[in-house]
C-alpha positions in Angstrom: -12.3 -11.5 -15.1 -12.0 -9.2 -18.4 -10.2 -11.2 -20.8 -7.6 -9.1 -22.6 -6.9 -9.2 -26.2 -4.2 -11.3 -27.9 -3.5 -11.1 -31.6 -1.4 -13.5 -34.0 0.0 -11.2 -36.7 3.2 -10.1 -38.7 5.2 -7.1 -40.1 6.2 -7.3 -43.5 5.6 -10.6 -43.3 8.1 -11.5 -40.5 6.8 -12.8 -37.2 9.4 -11.1 -35.3 7.7 -8.0 -34.1 9.8 -7.3 -31.1 12.6 -6.3 -33.7 10.4 -3.6 -34.8 8.0 -2.3 -32.4 8.4 -0.9 -28.8 6.2 -0.5 -25.8 7.0 2.8 -23.8 4.4 3.9 -21.2 1.2 4.4 -23.0 2.5 4.2 -26.7 3.6 1.9 -28.8 6.8 3.0 -31.2 5.9 1.9 -34.9 8.1 2.3 -38.0 6.7 5.0 -40.2 6.0 2.9 -43.0 4.2 0.1 -40.8 0.8 -0.6 -42.9 -1.8 1.3 -41.1 -4.1 -1.4 -41.0 -1.5 -3.4 -38.9 -0.9 -0.5 -37.0 -4.6 0.2 -36.0 -5.0 -3.5 -35.0 -2.3 -3.2 -32.7 -3.7 -0.3 -31.2 -6.8 -1.7 -30.1 -5.1 -5.0 -28.7 -2.5 -3.0 -26.8 -4.9 -0.3 -26.0 -2.1 2.1 -26.8 -1.1 5.3 -29.4 0.7 4.4 -31.9 3.7 6.7 -32.7 5.8 6.8 -35.6 9.6 6.3 -34.9 13.1 5.7 -36.3 16.4 5.0 -34.5 19.8 5.3 -35.9 18.0 5.4 -39.4 16.5 1.9 -39.0 13.1 0.8 -38.1 14.6 -1.4 -35.4 12.9 0.3 -32.5 12.7 -2.9 -30.1 16.5 -3.5 -31.0 18.0 0.0 -29.9 15.2 1.9 -27.6 14.5 0.6 -24.1 12.0 2.1 -21.1 9.2 1.4 -19.2 6.0 3.8 -17.7 8.5 6.3 -16.4 11.1 7.1 -19.5 12.6 6.0 -22.7 16.5 5.3 -22.8 18.0 5.6 -26.4 21.6 5.5 -27.3 24.1 8.0 -28.2 23.7 6.7 -32.1 20.0 8.2 -32.2 19.8 11.1 -34.6 18.8 14.5 -33.5 15.4 14.4 -35.5 14.8 11.1 -34.3 15.3 12.1 -30.3 12.9 15.2 -31.0 10.1 13.1 -32.3 10.6 11.0 -28.8 10.6 13.9 -27.0 7.2 15.0 -28.4 6.1 11.7 -26.2 6.3 14.0 -22.9 8.1 11.2 -21.3 11.6 11.7 -19.4 14.4 10.8 -21.9 18.0 9.9 -21.8 20.5 9.3 -23.9 23.2 6.7 -22.8 26.5 7.1 -24.5 27.7 3.2 -24.0 29.5 0.9 -25.8 26.7 -1.4 -26.1 24.1 0.4 -28.4 21.3 -2.3 -28.9 19.4 -1.1 -25.5 16.6 -3.2 -26.4 18.3 -6.2 -26.1 20.6 -5.0 -22.9 17.9 -3.6 -20.5 14.4 -5.7 -19.4 12.3 -3.4 -17.4 9.0 -2.7 -16.1 7.6 -0.4 -13.3 9.1 -2.1 -10.7 12.7 -3.0 -11.4 15.2 -3.6 -14.3 17.9 -5.9 -15.0 20.5 -4.8 -17.6 23.6 -6.4 -19.4 26.7 -7.2 -17.3 28.6 -5.0 -19.2 26.9 -1.6 -18.4 29.1 0.7 -16.3 28.3 2.2 -13.2 27.4 5.6 -14.8 25.1 3.7 -17.3 23.2 2.2 -14.6 22.9 5.1 -12.5 21.4 7.3 -15.4 18.9 3.8 -16.0 17.9 4.1 -12.4 17.0 8.0 -12.6 14.9 7.6 -15.7 13.4 4.8 -15.3 12.9 5.5 -11.6 13.2 1.6 -10.3 16.2 -0.8 -8.9 18.4 -1.6 -11.8 21.0 -4.5 -11.0 23.2 -6.2 -13.5 23.1 -10.0 -14.9 22.3 -12.6 -17.3 19.7 -15.1 -17.9 20.8 -18.5 -18.9 24.1 -17.0 -19.0 23.3 -15.0 -21.8 23.8 -11.1 -21.1 21.3 -9.7 -23.5 18.4 -10.1 -21.2 16.1 -7.9 -22.9 15.9 -10.4 -26.1 15.1 -13.2 -23.7 12.1 -11.9 -21.9 9.3 -9.6 -22.2 7.9 -8.2 -18.8 4.9 -5.9 -18.2 3.5 -4.4 -14.8 1.3 -7.5 -15.4 3.1 -10.3 -16.1 5.8 -11.7 -18.0 7.7 -14.7 -20.2 11.2 -15.7 -20.0 13.1 -18.0 -22.3 12.7 -21.8 -21.3 16.4 -22.2 -20.6 16.2 -20.0 -17.4 17.0 -21.9 -14.2 14.8 -22.2 -11.4 16.9 -19.8 -9.2 16.9 -17.1 -12.0 13.0 -17.5 -12.1 13.0 -16.7 -8.5 14.8 -14.1 -9.0 13.2 -12.6 -11.8 9.7 -12.9 -10.5 11.1 -11.1 -7.2 12.7 -8.4 -8.7 10.1 -7.5 -11.1 7.3 -8.1 -8.9 5.0 -10.2 -11.3 4.3 -13.5 -12.3 6.7 -14.8 -14.9 6.9 -17.9 -17.1 9.2 -20.2 -19.0 7.8 -20.1 -22.5 8.7 -19.9 -26.5 7.0 -17.7 -29.4 7.0 -18.7 -33.1 7.3 -22.3 -32.7 10.1 -22.8 -30.8 12.0 -19.5 -30.5 13.8 -19.1 -26.9 14.7 -15.4 -27.7 10.8 -14.1 -27.0 11.1 -10.9 -27.2 11.6 -11.5 -31.2 8.4 -12.5 -31.5 6.1 -10.8 -28.6 4.8 -7.4 -27.8 3.2 -6.5 -24.7 1.3 -3.7 -22.9 -0.7 -4.0 -19.6 -3.9 -4.1 -21.7 -3.0 -7.0 -24.2 -0.4 -8.7 -26.5 0.5 -9.3 -30.2 2.7 -12.2 -30.9 4.1 -13.6 -34.1 2.2 -15.3 -36.6 3.9 -18.5 -36.2 3.1 -18.6 -32.7 1.8 -22.1 -31.9 -1.6 -22.7 -29.7 0.3 -24.2 -27.0 2.8 -21.4 -26.6 -0.3 -19.0 -26.8 -1.9 -20.9 -23.9 1.5 -20.2 -21.8 1.7 -16.5 -22.9 -2.1 -16.0 -22.0 -1.1 -17.7 -18.2 2.0 -15.5 -18.3 0.2 -12.0 -18.8 -2.8 -12.9 -17.1 -4.8 -12.4 -20.4 
């Protein structure tokens, strides 16, 4: 079995990688002002091509952008030039005009399924289904609606907040068709998306992530 890479790092001194970075398809979206050395290390670890992007005139790519191998979903607050930059990826792209704009926190998806904020409308869900090409269900994790902030899931595996119930974990594993393990990042942070970015080829975790947390993450993603 080939051991895939895992790196501990930070962006601008912050261990909260998942706020500023987003994996969609074969690309890693990164803020334009991220340091070259940092970006190159991530490209190697995740085996993805880094693409500079902005959203809502911010660097909060992981907060506002959702997607999987099949498509990218943006909130209506995205600017015209920001949309054009992401259209250059050649992936299917959809703009959702929802009252919920932090789509990266509201949508949890891989190539097998998507779980979305219970406040998403039927129209939103249909657009998500058509764009990501997966079954979409509404739900919460541990009673919290921002499901995309509580878990990171790829087509190889995933990690979810340790406050997940046994029944929720069973349902998540079935819906996303991968093994998912409860765990934390950055020395106890339960909103795991904050400190973790993953592809099918590797994982980057926040610099505060402990060896015990890394052991769980390694198992979760089959590294």
